[in-house]
ROSE-4610 file (N, C-alpha, C; in Angstrom, 1 decimal, always signed):
// ROSE-4610
residu = [M/M/M/K/K/K/K/K/K/T/T/T/L/L/L/I/I/I/V/V/V/L/L/L/L/L/L/L/L/L/L/L/L/F/F/F/F/F/F/V/V/V/L/L/L/G/G/G/V/V/V/P/P/P/Q/Q/Q/V/V/V/A/A/A/L/L/L/A/A/A/A/A/A/S/S/S/E/E/E/E/E/E/D/D/D/Q/Q/Q/P/P/P/S/S/S/Y/Y/Y/S/S/S/K/K/K/V/V/V/P/P/P/T/T/T/V/V/V/G/G/G/T/T/T/P/P/P/S/S/S/P/P/P/Y/Y/Y/E/E/E/D/D/D/Y/Y/Y/G/G/G/F/F/F/S/S/S/D/D/D/D/D/D/S/S/S/S/S/S/P/P/P/Y/Y/Y/P/P/P/T/T/T/V/V/V/N/N/N/F/F/F/G/G/G/I/I/I/S/S/S/S/S/S/A/A/A/S/S/S/P/P/P/Y/Y/Y/F/F/F/Y/Y/Y/R/R/R/V/V/V/G/G/G/C/C/C/Q/Q/Q/V/V/V/I/I/I/K/K/K/V/V/V/S/S/S/N/N/N/T/T/T/S/S/S/I/I/I/R/R/R/G/G/G/M/M/M/A/A/A/Y/Y/Y/T/T/T/M/M/M/A/A/A/T/T/T/Q/Q/Q/Y/Y/Y/V/V/V/D/D/D/K/K/K/I/I/I/G/G/G/Y/Y/Y/S/S/S/L/L/L/D/D/D/F/F/F/Q/Q/Q/R/R/R/W/W/W/N/N/N/G/G/G/Y/Y/Y/K/K/K/W/W/W/E/E/E/T/T/T/L/L/L/S/S/S/T/T/T/V/V/V/S/S/S/N/N/N/Y/Y/Y/T/T/T/N/N/N/N/N/N/H/H/H/S/S/S/K/K/K/V/V/V/D/D/D/S/S/S/N/N/N/H/H/H/M/M/M/K/K/K/T/T/T/I/I/I/T/T/T/K/K/K/D/D/D/N/N/N/Y/Y/Y/Y/Y/Y/R/R/R/V/V/V/E/E/E/V/V/V/R/R/R/H/H/H/L/L/L/I/I/I/T/T/T/H/H/H/N/N/N/G/G/G/R/R/R/T/T/T/T/T/T/T/T/T/K/K/K/T/T/T/S/S/S/T/T/T/S/S/S/D/D/D/Y/Y/Y/I/I/I/Y/Y/Y/I/I/I/K/K/K]
num = [1/1/1/2/2/2/3/3/3/4/4/4/5/5/5/6/6/6/7/7/7/8/8/8/9/9/9/10/10/10/11/11/11/12/12/12/13/13/13/14/14/14/15/15/15/16/16/16/17/17/17/18/18/18/19/19/19/20/20/20/21/21/21/22/22/22/23/23/23/24/24/24/25/25/25/26/26/26/27/27/27/28/28/28/29/29/29/30/30/30/31/31/31/32/32/32/33/33/33/34/34/34/35/35/35/36/36/36/37/37/37/38/38/38/39/39/39/40/40/40/41/41/41/42/42/42/43/43/43/44/44/44/45/45/45/46/46/46/47/47/47/48/48/48/49/49/49/50/50/50/51/51/51/52/52/52/53/53/53/54/54/54/55/55/55/56/56/56/57/57/57/58/58/58/59/59/59/60/60/60/61/61/61/62/62/62/63/63/63/64/64/64/65/65/65/66/66/66/67/67/67/68/68/68/69/69/69/70/70/70/71/71/71/72/72/72/73/73/73/74/74/74/75/75/75/76/76/76/77/77/77/78/78/78/79/79/79/80/80/80/81/81/81/82/82/82/83/83/83/84/84/84/85/85/85/86/86/86/87/87/87/88/88/88/89/89/89/90/90/90/91/91/91/92/92/92/93/93/93/94/94/94/95/95/95/96/96/96/97/97/97/98/98/98/99/99/99/100/100/100/101/101/101/102/102/102/103/103/103/104/104/104/105/105/105/106/106/106/107/107/107/108/108/108/109/109/109/110/110/110/111/111/111/112/112/112/113/113/113/114/114/114/115/115/115/116/116/116/117/117/117/118/118/118/119/119/119/120/120/120/121/121/121/122/122/122/123/123/123/124/124/124/125/125/125/126/126/126/127/127/127/128/128/128/129/129/129/130/130/130/131/131/131/132/132/132/133/133/133/134/134/134/135/135/135/136/136/136/137/137/137/138/138/138/139/139/139/140/140/140/141/141/141/142/142/142/143/143/143/144/144/144/145/145/145/146/146/146/147/147/147/148/148/148/149/149/149/150/150/150/151/151/151/152/152/152/153/153/153/154/154/154/155/155/155/156/156/156/157/157/157/158/158/158/159/159/159/160/160/160/161/161/161/162/162/162/163/163/163/164/164/164/165/165/165/166/166/166/167/167/167/168/168/168/169/169/169/170/170/170/171/171/171]
x = [+43.6/+42.9/+41.9/+42.3/+41.5/+40.2/+40.5/+39.4/+38.4/+38.9/+38.1/+37.2/+37.7/+36.9/+35.9/+36.2/+35.2/+34.1/+34.4/+33.4/+32.5/+33.1/+32.3/+31.4/+31.9/+31.0/+29.9/+30.2/+29.2/+28.1/+28.6/+27.6/+26.8/+27.4/+26.6/+25.5/+25.9/+24.9/+23.8/+24.2/+23.2/+22.3/+22.9/+22.1/+21.6/+22.4/+22.2/+21.3/+21.2/+20.5/+19.1/+18.0/+16.7/+16.5/+15.8/+15.5/+14.5/+14.7/+13.9/+12.8/+11.6/+10.5/+10.4/+10.3/+10.3/+8.8/+7.9/+6.5/+5.8/+4.7/+3.9/+3.2/+2.9/+2.2/+0.8/+0.2/-1.2/-2.2/-1.9/-2.8/-2.7/-1.6/-1.4/-1.9/-2.1/-2.6/-4.1/-4.6/-6.1/-6.7/-7.9/-8.6/-9.5/-9.7/-10.5/-12.0/-12.6/-14.1/-14.7/-15.7/-16.4/-17.1/-17.6/-18.3/-17.3/-17.3/-16.3/-16.4/-15.2/-15.1/-14.7/-14.5/-14.2/-15.2/-15.7/-16.7/-18.1/-19.0/-20.4/-21.2/-22.1/-23.0/-24.0/-24.4/-25.4/-26.8/-27.7/-29.0/-29.8/-29.3/-29.9/-29.2/-29.9/-29.3/-28.4/-28.7/-28.0/-27.3/-27.2/-26.8/-26.1/-24.8/-24.1/-23.6/-23.6/-23.3/-22.5/-21.7/-21.1/-22.2/-21.9/-22.9/-23.5/-22.6/-23.1/-23.5/-23.6/-24.1/-25.4/-26.0/-27.3/-28.4/-29.5/-30.6/-31.1/-30.9/-31.3/-30.1/-29.1/-27.9/-28.1/-27.4/-27.5/-26.1/-25.1/-23.7/-23.3/-23.0/-22.3/-21.1/-19.9/-18.7/-18.8/-19.4/-19.5/-18.1/-17.9/-16.6/-15.9/-14.6/-13.8/-12.4/-11.7/-10.3/-9.4/-9.8/-9.0/-9.2/-10.3/-10.6/-11.6/-11.2/-12.2/-12.9/-12.4/-13.0/-13.9/-13.8/-14.7/-16.1/-17.1/-18.5/-19.1/-19.1/-19.5/-18.7/-18.6/-18.0/-18.8/-18.7/-19.5/-19.1/-19.6/-19.4/-20.5/-20.7/-21.7/-21.2/-21.7/-21.5/-22.8/-23.1/-24.4/-24.2/-25.0/-25.1/-25.8/-25.1/-25.7/-26.2/-25.4/-25.7/-24.9/-25.0/-24.1/-22.7/-22.4/-21.0/-20.5/-21.2/-20.7/-21.3/-20.5/-21.0/-20.6/-21.3/-20.9/-20.5/-19.4/-18.9/-19.2/-19.7/-19.9/-19.2/-18.6/-18.0/-18.3/-18.3/-18.4/-17.6/-17.1/-16.4/-16.9/-17.4/-18.0/-17.2/-16.9/-16.2/-17.2/-16.8/-17.6/-17.5/-16.5/-16.3/-15.5/-15.3/-14.4/-13.0/-12.3/-10.9/-10.0/-8.7/-7.7/-7.7/-7.9/-8.0/-9.0/-9.8/-10.8/-10.9/-11.1/-11.3/-11.2/-11.0/-11.0/-10.3/-9.8/-9.4/-10.3/-10.9/-11.9/-11.3/-11.3/-10.8/-12.0/-12.1/-13.0/-12.4/-13.1/-12.5/-13.4/-12.7/-13.4/-12.8/-13.7/-13.3/-12.7/-11.4/-10.8/-10.8/-11.5/-11.6/-10.8/-9.9/-9.0/-9.0/-9.1/-9.1/-9.7/-9.9/-10.3/-9.1/-9.3/-8.2/-8.7/-7.8/-8.2/-8.0/-9.1/-9.1/-8.6/-9.0/-8.6/-8.9/-8.2/-8.4/-8.7/-9.7/-10.0/-9.9/-9.5/-9.4/-10.2/-10.6/-11.3/-10.9/-10.1/-9.7/-10.0/-10.3/-10.5/-9.9/-9.7/-9.1/-10.2/-10.1/-11.0/-12.4/-12.8/-14.2/-14.6/-15.9/-16.3/-16.9/-17.0/-17.6/-17.1/-16.9/-16.6/-17.3/-17.9/-18.6/-18.6/-18.7/-18.8/-19.1/-19.5/-19.8/-18.7/-18.4/-17.3/-17.8/-17.7/-18.1/-16.9/-17.3/-16.3/-16.8/-16.2/-16.6/-16.1/-16.9/-16.6/-17.0/-16.7/-17.2/-18.2/-19.2/-20.3/-19.8/-20.6/-20.3/-19.2/-19.2/-18.2/-18.8/-18.2/-18.6/-17.7/-18.4/-17.7/-18.1/-17.1/-17.4/-16.4/-16.6/-15.7/-15.2/-13.9/-13.3/-12.7/-12.9/-12.6/-11.7/-10.6/-9.8/-10.1/-10.7/-11.1/-10.0/-9.9/-8.8/-9.2/-8.9/-9.0/-7.7/-7.3/-6.1/-6.5/-6.2/-6.5/-5.5/-5.0/-4.0/-2.8/-2.4/-1.2/-1.4/-2.6/-3.0/-3.8/-3.4/-4.1/-4.7/-6.0/-6.7/-7.3/-7.4/-8.0/-9.0/-9.9/-10.9/-11.1/-11.5/-11.8/-13.2/-13.9/-15.2/-15.2/-16.0/-16.0/-17.5/-17.9/-19.3/-19.5/-20.8/-21.2/-20.9/-20.7/-20.4/-21.7/-21.7/-22.8/-22.3/-23.2/-22.9/-23.5/-22.6/-23.1/-23.3/-24.5/-24.9/-24.5]
y = [+38.5/+37.6/+36.8/+36.3/+35.5/+36.3/+37.6/+38.4/+38.7/+38.9/+39.2/+38.0/+36.8/+35.6/+35.4/+35.7/+35.6/+36.6/+37.8/+38.9/+38.5/+38.0/+37.6/+36.5/+35.5/+34.4/+34.8/+35.7/+36.3/+37.0/+37.9/+38.6/+37.6/+36.6/+35.6/+35.0/+34.6/+33.9/+34.9/+36.1/+37.1/+37.6/+37.8/+38.4/+37.4/+36.4/+35.5/+34.2/+33.9/+32.7/+33.1/+32.6/+33.0/+32.5/+33.4/+33.1/+32.0/+31.0/+29.9/+30.3/+30.2/+30.5/+29.4/+29.8/+28.8/+28.4/+29.3/+29.0/+28.9/+28.1/+28.1/+29.4/+29.6/+30.9/+30.8/+32.0/+32.1/+31.2/+31.1/+30.3/+28.8/+28.4/+27.0/+26.6/+27.6/+27.4/+27.1/+26.0/+25.8/+26.9/+27.3/+28.3/+27.6/+28.3/+27.7/+27.6/+26.5/+26.4/+25.6/+26.2/+25.6/+24.3/+24.3/+23.2/+22.4/+21.1/+20.3/+20.6/+20.7/+20.9/+19.6/+18.5/+17.2/+16.2/+15.3/+14.3/+14.7/+13.9/+14.0/+14.2/+15.2/+15.4/+14.3/+13.9/+12.9/+13.5/+12.7/+13.2/+13.1/+12.5/+12.3/+13.1/+13.7/+14.5/+13.8/+12.6/+11.8/+10.6/+10.4/+9.1/+9.3/+8.8/+8.9/+7.5/+7.1/+5.8/+5.9/+4.8/+4.7/+4.1/+4.3/+3.9/+2.5/+1.6/+0.2/-0.3/+0.7/+0.3/+1.1/+1.6/+2.3/+1.4/+1.9/+1.0/+0.2/+0.7/-0.1/-0.2/-1.1/-1.1/-1.5/-0.9/-1.2/-1.6/-1.6/-1.9/-3.2/-4.2/-5.4/-5.5/-5.9/-6.0/-7.2/-8.3/-9.5/-10.1/-11.0/-11.6/-11.0/-10.6/-10.0/-10.6/-10.5/-11.0/-10.1/-8.8/-7.9/-8.2/-8.5/-8.8/-9.9/-11.2/-12.3/-12.7/-12.2/-12.6/-11.6/-10.3/-9.3/-9.5/-9.5/-9.5/-8.1/-7.6/-6.3/-5.7/-4.4/-3.6/-2.4/-1.9/-0.7/-0.1/+1.1/+1.8/+2.8/+3.1/+4.1/+4.9/+6.1/+7.0/+7.4/+7.2/+7.5/+8.4/+9.4/+10.3/+9.5/+9.4/+8.8/+9.9/+10.9/+12.1/+13.3/+14.4/+15.6/+15.4/+14.3/+14.0/+12.7/+11.9/+10.6/+10.2/+9.5/+8.9/+7.4/+6.7/+5.3/+5.1/+4.4/+4.0/+2.5/+2.1/+0.7/+0.4/-0.8/-1.2/-2.7/-3.1/-4.6/-4.9/-6.1/-6.6/-8.0/-8.3/-9.6/-10.2/-11.5/-12.2/-13.2/-13.6/-14.6/-16.0/-16.2/-17.5/-17.4/-18.4/-18.3/-18.0/-17.1/-16.7/-16.8/-16.7/-16.9/-15.7/-14.5/-13.3/-12.3/-11.7/-10.7/-9.7/-8.4/-7.4/-6.0/-5.1/-3.7/-2.8/-1.6/-0.6/+0.6/+1.1/+2.2/+3.5/+4.6/+5.9/+6.8/+7.3/+8.3/+9.6/+10.4/+11.6/+12.9/+14.0/+15.3/+16.3/+17.1/+18.2/+19.3/+19.7/+20.7/+22.1/+22.3/+23.6/+23.6/+22.6/+22.5/+21.1/+20.1/+18.7/+17.8/+16.5/+15.5/+15.0/+15.1/+14.6/+13.4/+12.4/+11.2/+11.4/+11.1/+11.3/+10.0/+8.9/+7.6/+6.5/+5.4/+4.2/+3.0/+2.2/+0.9/-0.2/-1.4/-2.4/-3.7/-4.5/-5.7/-6.7/-7.7/-8.7/-10.1/-11.1/-12.4/-13.4/-14.6/-15.6/-16.7/-17.2/-18.4/-18.0/-16.9/-16.5/-15.8/-15.6/-14.9/-13.5/-13.1/-11.8/-11.3/-10.0/-9.3/-8.0/-7.7/-6.4/-6.1/-4.8/-4.4/-2.9/-2.5/-1.1/-0.6/+0.7/+1.3/+2.7/+3.0/+4.3/+5.3/+6.6/+7.6/+8.9/+9.3/+10.6/+11.8/+12.7/+13.8/+15.2/+16.2/+17.6/+18.1/+18.7/+19.2/+20.4/+20.8/+21.9/+21.5/+20.2/+19.7/+18.7/+18.5/+17.5/+16.3/+15.1/+13.8/+12.8/+11.9/+10.8/+9.6/+8.5/+7.4/+6.9/+6.5/+6.0/+4.6/+3.6/+2.3/+1.6/+1.0/+0.2/-1.3/-1.9/-3.3/-4.2/-5.4/-6.2/-7.7/-8.4/-9.8/-10.4/-11.5/-12.2/-13.7/-14.3/-15.7/-16.3/-17.4/-18.1/-17.3/-16.5/-15.6/-14.3/-14.1/-12.8/-11.9/-10.6/-9.7/-8.6/-8.3/-7.3/-6.3/-5.1/-4.1/-3.2/-2.6/-1.7/-0.6/+0.6/+1.6/+2.1/+2.3/+2.9/+4.1/+5.2/+6.4/+6.7/+7.0/+7.4/+8.8/+9.2/+10.6/+11.2/+12.6/+13.2/+13.8/+13.9/+14.4/+15.6/+16.5/+17.6/+17.3/+17.5/+17.3/+18.7/+19.1/+20.4/+20.5]
z = [-9.1/-10.0/-9.2/-8.0/-7.1/-6.7/-6.3/-5.8/-6.9/-8.1/-9.2/-9.5/-9.5/-9.7/-8.7/-7.4/-6.3/-6.5/-6.9/-7.1/-8.3/-9.4/-10.5/-10.2/-9.5/-9.0/-8.1/-7.2/-6.3/-7.1/-8.1/-8.9/-9.7/-10.2/-11.0/-10.2/-9.0/-8.1/-7.7/-7.4/-6.9/-8.0/-9.2/-10.3/-11.3/-11.5/-12.6/-12.3/-11.1/-10.7/-10.2/-10.8/-10.3/-8.9/-8.2/-6.8/-6.7/-5.8/-5.6/-4.5/-4.9/-4.0/-2.9/-1.7/-0.6/-0.3/-0.6/-0.4/-1.7/-1.8/-3.0/-3.3/-4.5/-4.8/-4.2/-4.1/-3.6/-4.4/-5.7/-6.5/-6.2/-5.7/-5.4/-4.0/-3.1/-1.8/-1.8/-1.2/-1.2/-0.3/-0.8/+0.0/+1.0/+2.2/+3.2/+2.8/+3.1/+2.8/+4.0/+4.6/+5.7/+5.2/+4.0/+3.4/+2.6/+2.7/+1.9/+0.4/-0.2/-1.7/-2.3/-1.6/-2.1/-1.4/-2.2/-1.7/-2.1/-1.6/-1.9/-0.7/-0.7/+0.5/+0.5/+1.7/+1.8/+1.6/+0.9/+0.7/+2.0/+3.0/+4.3/+5.4/+6.3/+7.4/+8.3/+8.7/+9.7/+9.3/+7.9/+7.4/+6.1/+6.0/+4.7/+4.3/+3.1/+2.6/+1.3/+1.1/-0.2/-1.2/-2.5/-3.5/-3.3/-3.0/-3.0/-1.6/-0.6/+0.7/+1.0/+0.0/+0.1/+0.5/+1.1/+1.4/+0.2/-1.0/-2.2/-3.1/-2.8/-3.5/-5.0/-5.8/-7.2/-7.8/-7.0/-7.6/-7.0/-7.8/-7.4/-8.2/-7.6/-8.4/-9.3/-8.9/-9.7/-9.7/-10.7/-10.8/-12.0/-11.8/-12.9/-12.8/-13.8/-13.8/-12.9/-12.8/-12.0/-10.5/-10.0/-8.6/-8.6/-8.8/-9.0/-7.7/-6.5/-5.3/-4.6/-5.0/-4.5/-5.0/-4.0/-4.4/-4.1/-2.9/-2.5/-1.4/-1.4/-0.3/-0.1/+1.1/+1.4/+2.7/+3.0/+4.3/+4.5/+5.8/+6.2/+7.3/+7.4/+8.6/+9.1/+10.4/+11.0/+12.2/+12.3/+13.4/+14.6/+15.7/+16.9/+17.8/+18.0/+18.8/+18.3/+19.0/+18.6/+19.0/+19.7/+20.1/+19.7/+18.9/+18.5/+17.1/+16.4/+15.1/+15.1/+14.2/+14.0/+12.6/+12.4/+11.1/+10.9/+9.8/+9.5/+8.2/+8.1/+6.9/+6.7/+5.4/+5.1/+3.9/+3.9/+2.7/+2.5/+1.3/+1.0/-0.2/-0.1/-1.2/-1.9/-3.0/-3.8/-3.2/-2.3/-1.7/-0.5/+0.3/+1.4/+0.9/+1.5/+1.1/+2.3/+2.0/+3.0/+4.1/+3.6/+4.5/+3.9/+4.7/+4.3/+5.4/+5.0/+6.0/+5.4/+6.4/+6.0/+7.1/+6.7/+7.6/+7.3/+8.4/+8.3/+8.9/+8.1/+8.6/+8.9/+10.2/+10.5/+10.1/+9.2/+8.7/+9.0/+9.2/+9.4/+8.4/+7.9/+7.0/+7.9/+7.5/+8.3/+7.7/+6.6/+5.9/+4.6/+4.5/+3.4/+2.7/+3.6/+3.1/+4.2/+3.8/+4.8/+5.6/+6.9/+7.8/+8.5/+8.7/+9.4/+10.9/+11.6/+13.1/+13.7/+13.2/+13.8/+12.7/+12.9/+12.0/+12.8/+12.4/+13.0/+11.9/+12.3/+11.3/+11.8/+10.8/+11.1/+10.0/+10.4/+9.4/+10.0/+9.2/+9.6/+8.5/+8.9/+8.0/+7.7/+6.5/+6.1/+6.2/+5.6/+5.7/+4.4/+4.2/+3.0/+3.2/+4.5/+4.8/+6.1/+6.2/+7.5/+7.5/+8.6/+8.8/+10.3/+10.6/+11.9/+12.0/+13.2/+13.5/+14.5/+14.3/+15.2/+15.6/+16.9/+17.4/+17.5/+17.3/+17.4/+18.1/+19.1/+19.7/+18.9/+18.7/+17.7/+18.4/+17.7/+18.1/+17.1/+17.6/+16.7/+15.8/+14.9/+13.9/+13.0/+12.6/+11.6/+10.6/+9.5/+8.5/+8.7/+8.6/+8.8/+7.7/+7.5/+6.6/+7.0/+6.4/+6.6/+5.2/+5.2/+4.0/+4.4/+3.6/+3.9/+2.8/+3.2/+2.3/+2.6/+1.6/+1.7/+1.1/+1.7/+1.3/+1.3/+0.2/+0.1/-0.3/+0.4/+0.0/-0.2/-1.3/-1.5/-2.5/-2.1/-2.9/-3.3/-2.3/-2.5/-3.2/-3.6/-4.4/-3.5/-3.4/-2.6/-3.5/-3.3/-4.1/-3.1/-3.5/-2.6/-3.4/-2.6/-3.2/-2.1/-2.5/-1.5/-1.7/-0.6/-0.6/+0.3/+0.0/+0.8/+0.9/+2.2/+2.4/+2.0/+1.7/+1.6/+3.0/+3.0/+4.2/+4.9/+6.2/+6.9/+7.8/+8.2/+9.0/+10.4/+11.4/+12.8/+13.4/+13.7/+14.2/+15.7]
């Protein structure tokens, strides 16, 4: 009886339980692409910017109940040479706030997704604006961009926004 039960259970598990796939199907796997499939190409060869940090900005956040202290945020990626880029970010508030700043990610397209190469941060207290430039050594024949998480804390309330530059190709 015991052997019969074991054999029946074994048959049930072998034949009756669907096999669990350990790997995703081919349709779920992203396909390789030399050119980024996510993000926006820059209209300029050596310069990429977020919408509100363009040379002629048209977007201001203004004052809203969702983020009453954000005025403007933006970022840029600039080709310095075939081996270095400069990332720039700024966060502006409508008034002096308790804390203001950003974390900037230098990103490279790896054929499947944007990967973060390094992160730099710049925060200050009791100010209304923070901005800075940051250099990054890179390898040519790749696409690059910067993504920035902006933060303002005031009166115990923290709000964030994200900006992402257009991407550029370094030959």
